[in-house]
N, C-alpha and C positions, 0 to 999 in steps of 0.2 A: 760475304759480299759488301764493299765498302759504299759509303753514302754517295759516291760518284757513279756507280752502276746499279742502283735499285730502278727497276720500273716504275713508272707512273701508277699510283694505287686508284683504279676509279672507283668512286663510291656514288650513292643515290645523289640525287640533286640537294645542296646545301639546305639547312634549315636555319633560320636566323635572319637578322636584316643584312641587306646586302651592303659592302662597304668596299672601298677602293685606295689603292696607295699609287701614287704617281711615282715613276722612278725614271731618273735620267740614265740613259747608258751611251755607249759609244755609237750605236746604232739609232738613236733617236729616243725620245721620251715613250716610255710604256706606261699603261695603266694596267694594275694587277688588280682583279676583283675577286671577293669571295663573299660566301654565305656560308654561316656555321663555321665548320671545321674543314671546308673544302675551298679550293679555288674554281673559281667559275669562268675566269676569263682573263687572257693577256692580250691587250691591245695596243698596237703601236698609235699614238696620236694621228688623226687625219687619216687613218687607214680606211678602206672600203670596209663596210660593215660594222663601221665602229657604234657601239650601242648607244642607246638613249640613256639619259639622266638615270632615270629609274632602275636600270638594270645595274648600272655602277654604284647606286647607293650613295651614301654619306663617305666624306673622307675618314679615313681610319684613325684610331687613336695612335699616337706614335709609338706605343708598345703592344701593338697589335702582333702577336707571336707568330701567326699563319703568315701574313702578310709579310713580316720582315723577313721570315725564313724563306718565302717565295722571292722576295727582294734580292737576298744574299743569293741564293741559288742562280737566279736571272744574271745578277752581276757577274758572279764568278763563271757562268757559261759563257757570256759574251766577251771575257776576259781569257777565255781558252784554258782556264782551270778546272773547269766541270764538264763532264761528257753527258750526264743525263739527271733527272729530276727526281726526286723522291718526296713529292707531296700529295695529299689527297685531293683529286679533282673530281668536279662534277658539273662538265659542260652540259650545257641544254641543248638538245636536239632531237630529232626524230629516230626510230631505231635504224633507219638505213643509216643516217649520219653518224649515229655510234658504231656501226659495223666498220664503216670508214675510217672514223677516226682511230679506232682499235688497231687497223691495218697502219695508220701512220705511227702509232706508238711502237710498232715492232721494227719500224725502220732504224737499223744502227747509224750512230753518227759517222759521218764519213761515206754513206751509203747513199744511193738514190733509187727511185723506183719510178715507174710511169702510173698516169690514170687506169690504163688498160690492163696492168697486172694487178692492181688493186681490185677492179672490175672482178678479174677471174679469179683472186683469191678469197673474194666474197660469194663466189657462185653467180655473178651476175654480168658473165663475159661482154655483153652489148650495152652496158650500163656506164663506160667511160665517161660519158658527159655528165651523167648525173653523179658519179663520182666526182668530177673534177666541182662542181656546184658543192658538193659537201665538203670537200677539200677547201674551197675557198670560203666557207662560211664557218670555218674551224675557230671557235670561240677563244681557245687556249694556243694561239701562236707560239712559237717556239718549243714550247715544253711539249707540246702534241706537233711533231715536227712536219707540218705540212709545206714547209720550204725545201724538202729532200723529193717532191714528186714533180718530173717533169715531163715534157710533151714525148710522144711517141718516138719522136725523131732525136729525142735528148736535149732539147732546146729548154731554155728557161722561159716559162709562159706565166701568164698573169700570177701576180702574189698579191693577197690584199694589202701588205704593208709595202708593197711597192718593188717592181723586179730588180731594182739595184739594191734593196734591204735582203731581197732572196739571195742574189750573187754575193753580196758581204757574208751572209751566214754560211753559204757553202764553201766559200773561201776559208773561212774560220775553222770549218770542219775540215778542210784540206780535199774538198771536193774539185774546186776550180782554183786557179794560181791566185795567190794574193796580189 
């Protein structure tokens, strides 16, 4: 399997000091955070649910191997040169959120699903709204592809990074016209 097709590797929450790297992209500026050997967050500046400073930690050293690798993969993805991410990830959340986020990781590039479909997949068919909250608070945007979840009627619904960013990501993936 090429590095472009490896699934994300979920790991236990990172140990070590939190640190972050600011990454300007064609879709806006993102902050990628890590603890120890795992990515713990990818947030678009000024998005909903943007974390407080302690969660971001200190600015990373320029030679931080994990964050440089994450930056390079994010930039390649936004440029249409990469389809998947192969980084160790440790998002912080509840057991329910982790169930939802694991479903997000299974959505292939160029595909979409609905909140209700995810709710049924995790054995909670009446929990579409709770799934929506878990999707909305996904701390590793793009890499854990919450932008691929649509309303039951196929419409684009809220996205922490903004609906225009969601539309741009889906266009990049060929789901919507560019």
